[in-house]
C-alpha positions in Angstrom: 47.6 -23.9 -6.4 45.9 -27.0 -4.9 45.5 -25.4 -1.4 44.2 -22.6 -3.0 41.6 -24.4 -4.8 40.6 -26.5 -1.4 40.7 -23.6 0.5 38.2 -21.6 -2.0 36.1 -24.8 -2.1 35.9 -25.1 2.0 35.1 -21.1 2.1 32.3 -21.7 -0.4 31.0 -24.7 1.3 31.1 -22.7 5.1 29.1 -19.8 3.6 26.6 -22.1 1.9 26.0 -24.1 5.2 25.9 -20.5 7.1 23.5 -19.3 4.7 21.1 -22.3 5.0 21.4 -22.4 8.8 17.9 -22.5 10.5 18.7 -21.4 13.9 20.4 -17.8 13.6 17.3 -16.0 14.2 13.5 -16.5 15.3 12.1 -13.2 15.5 9.3 -12.3 13.3 8.5 -8.7 12.1 5.0 -7.0 12.9 2.9 -5.1 10.6 2.1 -1.6 10.7 -1.2 -0.3 11.4 -3.2 0.8 8.6 -2.9 4.3 7.8 -5.9 6.5 8.5 -8.0 7.4 5.5 -7.8 10.8 4.9 -9.7 13.1 2.2 -7.5 14.3 -0.5 -6.8 18.1 -0.3 -9.0 20.6 -2.3 -7.0 22.7 -4.7 -6.8 26.4 -3.5 -9.5 28.6 -5.2 -8.6 30.1 -8.6 -7.8 33.5 -8.1 -10.3 35.8 -9.7 -9.5 37.6 -13.1 -10.0 41.5 -12.9 -12.7 42.8 -15.0 -11.9 43.6 -18.3 -10.5 47.3 -19.3 -13.6 48.7 -21.3 -12.4 52.4 -21.2 -11.6 53.3 -24.9 -8.1 54.3 -25.6 -7.6 58.1 -26.3 -7.6 58.7 -30.3 -4.0 59.2 -31.8 -3.1 62.5 -32.8 
């Protein structure tokens, strides 16, 4: 049991040191170019409604 605790503490310490290391990566990231400004899309024109039906219905018989 004592060896298991010692091994766990050693592993945690090893990972802690590896995570805080400063020599792993010296690369930097580059920003992306700004997006082109575009005009918002205009909605499609509304479809015209057909003219109202003005004919009179046939009288009931």
